[in-house]
FIFI-839526 format. One record per residue (C-alpha): x, y, z; residue in one letter. Coordinates in steps of 0.1 Angstrom, whole numbers, padded with zeros to 4 digits, always signed. Last residue first. Layout:
<atoms>
XYZa
...
</atoms>
This chain:
<atoms>
-0106-0362-0105x
-0100-0337-0133x
-0120-0309-0118x
-0116-0281-0144x
-0109-0245-0135x
-0108-0220-0164x
-0091-0188-0155x
-0098-0159-0179x
-0074-0129-0180x
-0086-0099-0198x
-0074-0077-0226x
-0052-0047-0233x
-0022-0065-0217x
-0041-0079-0187x
-0072-0067-0169x
-0087-0092-0144x
-0123-0100-0152x
-0126-0138-0153x
-0133-0169-0132x
-0146-0199-0150x
-0160-0233-0139x
-0154-0267-0153x
-0170-0302-0147x
-0151-0334-0156x
-0151-0346-0120x
-0179-0329-0102x
-0179-0292-0091x
-0190-0273-0060x
-0177-0237-0059x
-0166-0213-0031x
-0150-0180-0041x
-0132-0159-0017x
-0114-0125-0018x
-0114-0121-0055x
-0093-0091-0064x
-0079-0089-0029x
-0065-0055-0020x
-0029-0044-0023x
+0007-0054-0023x
+0007-0091-0033x
-0026-0088-0052x
-0047-0117-0042x
-0069-0142-0061x
-0090-0165-0040x
-0103-0201-0044x
-0123-0226-0024x
-0133-0259-0038x
-0162-0282-0028x
-0155-0315-0047x
-0183-0336-0061x
-0186-0374-0058x
-0222-0374-0046x
-0211-0379-0010x
-0191-0347-0010x
-0153-0342-0008x
-0146-0311+0012x
-0127-0278+0013x
-0101-0285-0014x
-0078-0255-0017x
-0069-0229-0042x
-0048-0197-0040x
-0043-0176-0071x
-0015-0150-0067x
-0014-0118-0086x
+0017-0110-0107x
-0003-0102-0139x
+0008-0135-0154x
-0007-0155-0125x
+0014-0171-0098x
-0003-0204-0087x
-0008-0214-0051x
-0020-0246-0035x
-0036-0248-0001x
-0040-0280+0019x
-0072-0282+0040x
-0084-0313+0022x
-0059-0327-0003x
-0053-0311-0037x
-0032-0319-0068x
-0030-0287-0089x
-0026-0294-0126x
-0014-0264-0145x
-0022-0250-0180x
-0006-0218-0192x
-0010-0188-0215x
-0038-0203-0237x
-0049-0177-0262x
-0085-0164-0266x
-0099-0144-0294x
-0126-0119-0304x
-0138-0111-0269x
-0175-0103-0265x
-0184-0140-0264x
-0171-0143-0228x
-0201-0124-0214x
-0226-0150-0226x
-0214-0176-0251x
-0184-0186-0272x
-0160-0190-0242x
-0185-0213-0226x
-0178-0239-0253x
-0143-0248-0239x
-0130-0277-0260x
-0113-0254-0285x
-0087-0245-0259x
-0056-0261-0273x
-0067-0252-0309x
-0060-0215-0303x
-0084-0197-0326x
-0067-0177-0353x
-0066-0141-0343x
-0089-0111-0343x
-0079-0087-0316x
-0105-0079-0290x
-0085-0099-0264x
-0089-0128-0240x
-0058-0142-0224x
-0063-0177-0209x
-0050-0194-0178x
-0060-0230-0176x
-0062-0245-0141x
-0065-0283-0138x
-0079-0294-0105x
-0069-0327-0090x
-0087-0344-0061x
-0079-0364-0030x
-0041-0363-0030x
-0030-0378+0003x
-0015-0353+0027x
+0022-0359+0034x
+0027-0383+0063x
+0030-0369+0098x
+0056-0369+0126x
+0081-0387+0105x
+0111-0399+0125x
+0146-0390+0114x
+0168-0420+0110x
+0191-0424+0140x
+0228-0421+0135x
+0248-0451+0145x
+0270-0444+0175x
+0306-0436+0171x
+0331-0453+0193x
+0358-0461+0168x
+0353-0431+0146x
+0385-0413+0157x
+0365-0384+0172x
+0344-0408+0193x
+0375-0427+0205x
+0392-0394+0215x
+0362-0381+0233x
+0357-0414+0251x
+0394-0414+0261x
+0392-0377+0273x
+0361-0385+0294x
+0379-0414+0310x
+0410-0391+0317x
+0387-0364+0332x
+0370-0390+0354x
+0403-0406+0364x
+0417-0371+0373x
+0386-0363+0394x
+0389-0396+0412x
+0426-0389+0421x
+0417-0355+0436x
</atoms>
């Protein structure tokens, strides 16, 4: 019985010292299991609104000659809605909410020997079918590609992807 009383008393003293701060152990710094992924390429996504209304050209997008040719030339004007840089690492997904409430998801699939990036993109509707289930593109730094066709405010959304690095 005496041993049990000593053990209870000893545990009580340790508990008392710990609660008073005298016998506190130094907290351990949390260990990192993995480092965050290293940025391997950056893709700039410009979201444009194309309409049949005649407006003054938006000077922020005058450097996109593709908008003046092919199927894009049928729209009278384009306005820049947003421009976002997406830093990407292989296998890591980045998401961007579009003005029509759909979600653009982009990821870097591979860096190729010639300096190109193989990118994968999809556009999903939160409550319905995919608009663009999967697009795979190979692009070099400085090169752009365009995804268009989503209706938006009596016009169309045009997404211009440019590999920055």
